N, C-alpha and C positions, 0 to 999 in steps of 0.2 A: 846474385841475384839470377843471372843466367844458369848458373849451376843448379840452383834450387828448381827453376822453372823446368830444366831438361830432366831433372830427376822426377818431378811431378808427372811430366809427360810420360816418362819412361814407365812409372809404376801404374799410370793410368791405362797404358796399352798392355801391360802385363795382365792387369786386373780384367780388362776387358776381353782378352783372349782366353783366359782361364775361367769365365764365368760359365755357368751351366745353363742348358736350355732343357726344359722338361717338356716331353711329349707324352700324349696319352694315346696308346694304341687302342682302337676301338675293338672290343670282343664281339664277334658276331654272335647273334642269337642262336642259342642251340635249338635244333628242331624238336618239336613237341612230340613226345612218344607217349603211347598208352602206357598207364601204370601196369597194366596186366602183362605187357611184353616181358618174356623171360621164362624161367623155368620155376615150377612149384611143385611141392608134395603135400599131400593132406596130412595135416598134423592132428585134427580132431574132427569127429562127427559125432553129433548128438542130437537127441530128439527131446522136445519139450511136450509132455504129456502130462495133463491135470496139474500144471504148475511147476513141475521138477524136470530137470535135465538129466538125461540118461544117455550114457555113450553107446554107440553100436558101430558094428564093422560094415561099411558099404562095399568092401572088396576092392578099394582103389589103393593100390600099394606102389604104383609106379610114379614117375615124374611126368607132370603135364608141362608141355613147352607152347607157349604163345608167341607167336610173331606178330610184328606190326602190320603185316599184309593180310591179317585175319586167318592164315593158315595155323594150324595146330599139331601137335604130336603127343602121343602117349607112349611111354616105354616103361615096362615093369621088368626089363630084363629077359623075359620070355616072349612077350607079346609086343609087337610094334604096329601101333594104329597111327593113321593119318586122319586129318579132319580140318575143320575151321571153327571159328568162333565168332560171336558178335555180342554187343551191348546194345542196349536201347533205353531211352528215358521214357517213363510213363508215369501217370498219375493215379493209377488204380491201387486198390488196397493191398497192403503187404504187412509182412511181420519183420521187424529188424532182429538183429542178433541176440537180442535180450528176451525176444518173445512178445514185444510190445507191437501193437497193431497201429498203423498209419495210413493215411490216404494222400500224403503230399508227393511232390515229384521225386522219383528215385531212379537209380539205375538198376535194370535188370540184365541177366546175362544167360547165354546159352552156347554150348559147344557140342559137336557130335564127331565121333571117332569111329573109323571102320578099318578092319584089316582083312588078313587072309582068312579063310574059313567063315565061321559065323561070329568072329570076334568084333564086338563093338562097345561103345560107351557113349553115353548120352548124359550131359549133366544141363540142368536148367535151375536158375535161381530167380525167384521173384525179386531179390535185392541182393546188392553186393556192396560192402563198404570196406574201405582201406584202413588199416592202422599203420601209417608211415608208408615206406616203400617196400617193406619185406613181409606184410601179411594182408591178407584180405579175407572176408567172411562172406559166404553166400547163404541165403535162407530160402526155404521153400516150404509153403504151406500145403499138407497132403490132403487137406479136408477134414482131418481129424487132430493133426498135431503139427508142429513146426519142427522142420529139420534144420539143423546148422552145420555147416562145413567150414572149417578154418584151415586155410592153406598158408604155408610159410615158403619164401623164396628158397630155391635149391641152388647151391654154389657149386 
């Protein structure tokens, strides 16, 4: 009996020392970054006139880089421009990327770039919308037609 009790105590000690303890390490929350932060190139520019979309060339051939601190850069390999960007929420009328008119709250966008000489670039969109993390579309009503600019993330 004493031998059996000794063996049971021995096995109980081994099991208690070999048991696992699970711990959960808390993952700190990641800082919120603006979805615009990063580098982008113009994938498509089109205009809706009389119900049909037509592609056009706006002359934006470089890479636009937007930084979290609202600074921005445009580089097409020949011209380097520096600037800033901002977004704002508003409730005035706007056209979405399909040419539909709305008056609800939406996000607008503007950026301004300047460089040496008379080089500059100014973008203004009445509305921007994101398709995941790698594409956004900006629209602008010219008074006669809707322009749509689709950007894709540059890697």
